[in-house]
N, C-alpha and C positions, 0 to 999 in steps of 0.2 A: 432520540437518540441520533447521532450525525455519523455516517459510516463513510470513510474516504476509500476510493478505488483507483491507484494510479492506471493511467491509461495514456494512450499515444494519439489517438485521435477520438473527438468527441462528437459521440453518437447519441448520448444521453443514457439513458438506463439500457440501452443495446450496447453500449460500449465494450470492447474487449477489455479485458482486465489485462495489465501490463505485466512481465515477467519479473521486473526489479523496481522496488521503490525508488530508489534515488536518480535514476536515470530516465524515469517517466517525463514526458512532455508535461502532460495536465493530470489533474487529479478531478475525478468526478464526485461530489459530496452529495449523499442523500439522506435528508431527514426522516427518519422512518416516522416520525409522529405525523409528519404533514404529507410527506410523499415529494417535497420540493425537491429539486435539482439545481446543482452550481457547480459549475465547472470553472475550476483556477489552472492559470499557469504555474507549472512548479518552479518556485523562485531560488531553487539551488540545484538547479538540473546541472550545472556545469563545473560542479565540485571535483575537486582529485577524489581518485577511487579510494575508498574508506574514510573520507572526510566528510560524509554526507551531514548535513545540519537538518534534520527534518522537521524542525519546529518552524524554521525559515522556509523551508520548502512549502510549509502550508501556510505561508502569508498570513499568519494572524487567525485562520480559521479554526475552531475549536471542533474538534472530533472526540468521539467516543473510542473508534476503532478505525483500522484500516485492512483492507483485504488485499492482499498482493501475492505474487508467485513467489517473490525471494526477498530477501532483505539481508543486508549487512549487520554484523553484531553491533558496531557502534550507532548505528541507527535506530535498532532494535533497544539498545540499551538506554538511548536518550528518550524514544517515546515511551519507554516503559517509567522513566523516572517523571514523566507526564501523566501516568495513570491510563495511557492509551495502549489498548491492547490490539495485537497484530496477527491476524488469522491469514493462512495460505489458501489460495484459489483452490477448489475443486470443480471448478467448469469454466465456461470461456468467456460468460458475459457477466457485467454490474448485474444485472435481473436474475440471473440464476444464481450467482453466488450471495444476494443478499436475501433470496430466499432460503439458501443453505443455510446461511448465518442466523436466520431467524430461528429455524428449524435446529440450531445447534449442530450442526453436520459439519461445520469448519473445524480443521485442526488449528490450534494456536498454537504460534512460532515461539519457540524458547531459545536463549542464547545457543543452545546446543545444534541447532538445526537451522542457523544462518548460513549466509554466503562466506565464503573464507576467500573469495577472489577469483578471478578468472584466468590466471596464469598457473600455469606448472601444476594443474589438477588440483585446482584449490576445491573442489568438491562440489562447486555449482550444478544444480540441475537444471539453471537457466541462462541465458547470456543475452 
């Protein structure tokens, strides 16, 4: 299973998970079967807010799940259409969140728990 973690700085398994999927600079992808780690650039980082294309962002890399601090409803909906589950971080690093995910201790995002925008009290808990 391949798990994707949006990050701003590549520190491998010790990378800090970023607060927002669409504006992360990089993605750390961990293959849980082999523990191989690949870091890729976000191919859709500079999109208009609300117009994230998560499949383009992953640049052809196939993942089963994404673990992130926050995500917009459009991006979540598109990921769900590709059978990619999205979980909310509960710890700072990739390593810690990976362990929590393997222990089924991370909450899964639903459309009701997504970012509604950063202006005018959009309800985001991240920036």
